[in-house]
N, C-alpha and C positions, 0 to 999 in steps of 0.2 A: 497537471501532473506529468505524468510520462508524456515526452513530444514525440511527434512525429510517429504514430505508430503504423505499423506496416499493413497492408491490405489481408492478410491471413491471421492479423491478432485484433482483439477488441480490447474496450476498456474491461471487461469481465474476465479476462485470462490476466494470469500471473506475469508481470512484467519487470525487470529490474528496474531500481531507481536509487538515485543517490540524494540523500538527506545531507543538506547544508548547514541549515539553520535548524535547532530546536523547536518543536511545534507540539501541540495536544494532538491525538489524533485516535483512531482504532487500530489496535494491535491483535494480532491473531497470533495464539501461541497454543500450549499442547492442553490450557486450562479454559480456552475457549476465548472470545471476542471482547475486549475490555479496553476503557480509553485509559490512555496513560501518554506519558511525555515520549517523545520520538527521539531519540539523539542523534546527532549525526554519524553517517554511517552508510551502508548498504543495506538496502532492504530490498523485497519484492512487492509490488504493490498492484491493488486492482479493484474496480468499483463494487460495492455491493449489491445486488441484485434487489434485494429487499429493504435495505435502509437508504440507498442510492448516496451513498459516502464512501471513501475513499478508504481501504482496510490495507493495514502494512504487515509484513510478516519478516523475521530476520533471515536473511541469505545463509 
């Protein structure tokens, strides 16, 4: 996922991420967390503490 994290950021902090290839993943929006297709574009990404999976949200 995100490459080369800085020392003050961790996988559990929101980080900018560029998606180039569509994929299925967890998307966080105002209605909650759901599994859906993540289309190419700019997202913020972080690792879920409870699910241990990557979560995406639109920038």
